[in-house]
C-alpha positions as CSV (number, residue, x, y, z in Angstrom):
1,X,88.6,93.3,109.1
2,X,89.2,93.2,105.7
3,X,87.1,91.6,103.6
4,X,86.7,91.0,100.2
5,X,83.6,92.5,98.4
6,X,83.1,89.9,95.7
7,X,84.0,86.5,97.4
8,X,83.8,88.0,101.0
9,X,87.0,86.5,102.0
10,X,88.5,87.7,105.3
11,X,91.8,89.1,105.1
12,X,94.6,87.7,107.5
13,X,96.5,90.0,109.0
14,X,99.7,88.5,107.3
15,X,97.6,89.0,103.9
16,X,97.0,92.7,104.8
17,X,100.4,93.4,106.1
18,X,102.5,91.9,103.1
19,X,99.5,92.8,100.3
20,X,98.0,95.9,101.1
21,X,101.0,97.8,103.7
22,X,104.2,96.8,102.2
23,X,102.9,97.5,98.2
24,X,101.2,100.9,98.2
25,X,99.4,101.1,95.3
26,X,95.4,101.6,94.8
27,X,93.7,98.6,94.1
28,X,95.4,94.6,94.5
29,X,94.0,91.6,93.6
30,X,92.2,89.3,96.5
31,X,94.2,86.5,97.0
32,X,91.4,84.0,97.4
33,X,89.2,85.3,94.0
34,X,91.9,87.3,91.6
35,X,89.4,90.5,91.4
36,X,90.7,93.9,91.6
37,X,89.4,95.7,94.6
38,X,90.5,99.1,96.4
39,X,90.8,100.1,99.6
40,X,87.4,102.4,100.9
41,X,87.2,106.3,101.6
42,X,86.9,105.7,105.4
43,X,90.7,103.5,105.1
44,X,92.3,106.3,102.7
45,X,90.7,108.7,105.3
46,X,92.5,106.9,108.4
47,X,95.5,106.6,106.3
48,X,95.7,110.2,105.7
49,X,94.9,111.1,109.3
50,X,97.8,108.7,110.8
51,X,100.4,109.6,107.6
52,X,99.5,113.4,109.1
53,X,99.9,112.2,112.9
54,X,103.4,110.4,112.4
55,X,104.7,113.2,110.3
56,X,104.0,116.0,112.8
57,X,105.8,113.8,115.5
58,X,108.9,113.4,113.5
59,X,109.5,116.9,112.4
60,X,107.6,118.5,115.2
61,X,107.5,116.9,118.3
62,X,110.5,114.9,118.5
63,X,112.9,117.7,117.3
64,X,111.2,119.8,120.1
65,X,112.4,117.3,122.7
66,X,115.9,118.5,122.2
67,X,117.3,114.3,122.4
68,X,120.4,113.6,120.8
69,X,120.2,112.4,117.0
70,X,120.6,108.7,117.7
71,X,117.3,108.4,120.1
72,X,115.7,111.1,117.8
73,X,116.1,108.8,114.5
74,X,115.1,105.6,116.7
75,X,112.0,107.2,117.8
76,X,111.1,107.8,114.0
77,X,111.8,104.9,112.8
78,X,110.1,103.1,115.5
79,X,106.9,105.7,114.5
80,X,106.9,104.7,110.9
81,X,107.4,101.0,112.0
82,X,103.8,101.4,114.1
83,X,102.4,102.8,111.0
84,X,103.1,100.2,108.8
85,X,102.8,97.1,111.3
86,X,99.8,97.8,113.5
87,X,97.9,100.8,112.1
88,X,97.7,99.9,108.5
89,X,96.5,96.6,108.0
90,X,94.2,96.9,110.8
91,X,92.5,99.8,109.6
92,X,92.2,98.6,106.0
93,X,88.6,97.8,105.0
94,X,88.0,97.3,100.9
95,X,84.9,98.1,98.5
96,X,83.7,97.8,95.1
97,X,83.7,100.4,93.4
98,X,81.6,100.9,89.9
99,X,83.3,103.5,87.2
100,X,81.4,104.8,85.0
């Protein structure tokens, strides 16, 4: 679960979906303590793996299946929605970074 490293506020699914998944940016404010936090390196790594997986499916696997265009587009949209609504909010972790 995503937890604020400052105040230990455990983010709800709705907070992660609306505050992190839908608004892509490098740092966000904790809804509880209002401190800026960033996703952990592991979360970013998982995100890259998911994006590459979705891209491979959309650009390689679906065209190879030789389905009608409407079905291919609907499958691509479904994969994107699954990524945004299921994968991204459930894998995010936050970490406090100290920059020099």
